[in-house]
N, C-alpha and C positions, 0 to 999 in steps of 0.2 A: 797907691792902694789899687787903682784900676789896673795897673800893670800886673800886680800880683794875682788879682782875680782873673785877669785874662790868661795868665800862665797856667793857673789851676784849671780853668775851663778847657783850654786846649790840651792840657795834660790828660784830662778825662776823656774828651771826645776823640783824641788821636791815639789813645791807648790801643794796643793790639787786642784781638779777641781772646788771646790766651790770658792776658792780664785781667781782662774783664771776667772771664770764666773762672779763673783762680779766685777772684774776689768773691763771686757769688757762691762757689762751692765752699770756700773757706768759712764764710758766714753761716752757711747751712750746716756744715760739719760741726762747728763750735756750738751752735744752738742745739743741735741734736745731742751733743755731749753733755750740755747742761741738763738735758732731759733724760740722761743715762740711756740713750737709744743706741743699740749696736750698729745702726745704720751709719753712725758718724764715722765708723772706721773705713768702709769702702769708699765713701765720699772723700774722706781725708787722704786716702792713698792716691786718688786721682788728683786732688788739689795740690799735693806736694810735688808731684811730677810736673804739673803746669807751672807751679811757682819756681821750681828749679830751672825750667826753661826760660822764664822771664829774667831770673838773676843771671843766668849764663849770658843772655843778651846784653845785660848791663855790666858784665865782667865783675860781678860781685861773687867771686868764687867761693869765699868762705860761707856765704849765705846759701849758695847753690849746694855745696857739700853738706851743709846742715840738713837740707831737705832729705838727703839719703838716710841720715840718722833718724829723722822723723818718720820716714817710711818704715824703717825697721821697728821703731817704737810703736807705731800704729798697728803693725802686724802683730807684735807681741801683745799689745793692749787688747786687740780683738780676741786673741786666744785666751788671754788672762781673764777677761770678763766672762767668757764662756766656760772656763775651767777653774772655778774657785776651789780653794782648799776646803775640806770638810764635806758636809752634805747639802749645802745650799746649791740652788740651780744657777744663781747669778752671784757675782762678786759684790759684797756689800760695801757701802761707803764707810771709810774709817779715817782715823786721825793718826798723825805721827806723835810720838812723845816729844817733849821739849828737847831731850838729849838728841833724838834722831834729827829734829829740825835744825838744831845748832850744828850738828855734824854735817848735814847737807849744805848748809850755808857756807861753812868753812871749806867744804869740798868744792863748791861752786866758785868761791873766790880764789882758791888755790889753782883750780883749773883755768880760770880766767887769766891769772898771772902767767902760768906756763904757756898757755895757748897764745896769749897776747904777745909774749916775747918771741915765740916762733913766727907768728904772723908779721911782726915788725921786721924781723930779719929777712923775710922773703918779699918784703915790699908792699904789704897790705896798707892801703891808705888810711884805714881806720882800725888798727889792730885790736885795741882794747875794747872798742865798741863791739866789734865782731866777736871777739872772744867772750865778752860778757853775755851777749845775747845767745851765742851758741851754748855756752856752759849752762846757763840757767834755763834756756829753752829745752835742752836735753833732760835736765833734772825735772822740769815741770811736766814734760811729756811722759817721763817714766812714772812720776807720781800720779798722773792722770790714768795711766795704764793700770796702776794698782788701786785706783779709786780713792786716793787720799785727798781730803779736803784742801790741804795746803797747796795742791797743784794750782788752784785758781789764784792764790796769792802770788805764786811764781809767775803766772801768766800776766798778772797786772804789771809786775816789774818789767818783764820782757817786752810787753806791748808799749809801755811808756818809752823804753829805750829805743825801740824800733821806729816810733812815730817821727822823731826828729830827723832821723837819717833819710827816711823816704820823702819827707818834705824837702830836704836839702837837695836830693837828686831828682826830684820831679816825678816820682812814681805815685801820682795822686790817687789812682785807684787803690794802691796799697796803703796810702794815708787814710783813705776812707775805710778800708778794710780793718786796719789796725786800730782806728778810733772805735769802730764798732766791736772789734775784738775786746777792747778795754772795757766797754760797757758789758759785754757778755761775760767777761771774767767775773764781774761783780754779781751778775745774774747767776752764774754757775756756783759761785761761793755761797750765795744765799740758798739756792735750791739743794745743793749737796749737804749743806749744814742742816737743813730741815730733814732731809732723808736720814742723816746720821742720827739726829735726835729720835726719829721714829725707830731706828734700829736698836738704839740702846734702851729704849723704853718698852720695846715689844716683849 
């Protein structure tokens, strides 16, 4: 047990400033998203660049490439929140229909299968894990950009999947980050659900 704690401690204190900064900015960005603050987008853009740098150093190329997708999704989300359809000044929180939710789950699983097969052929050490996180991470980011409550359920799944991997490879700042991401996912789900109820009763 002491050896494990010692490894965690050294993983934290020996981490690069980039990994530490990515952790702090990641937490701040997600917390701001739970508050529906537009500031989450510029902070998120910086955070994914730093995170991509960390993943590149660990040779986690699928995760690194995923940050580029997140960068595009964040930029789209920033624009989307500021330019809603209709006469509203800001995009309101809304929900998917059951049919839409089922369709996105099927799409995520199908993308995981196809992406995982491709990653396995090019030698990815964890192709199905990488493909699953990438597929559902992209879908969750898109749902967040459209202010759909279900985005937070998607982030719960993605964060749980990510935790085990970062523990295994010793990225303990990211273990800490994804653990708090998981907590914030439930905070966001509760906050956006309350906002949605206010919207439908207004």
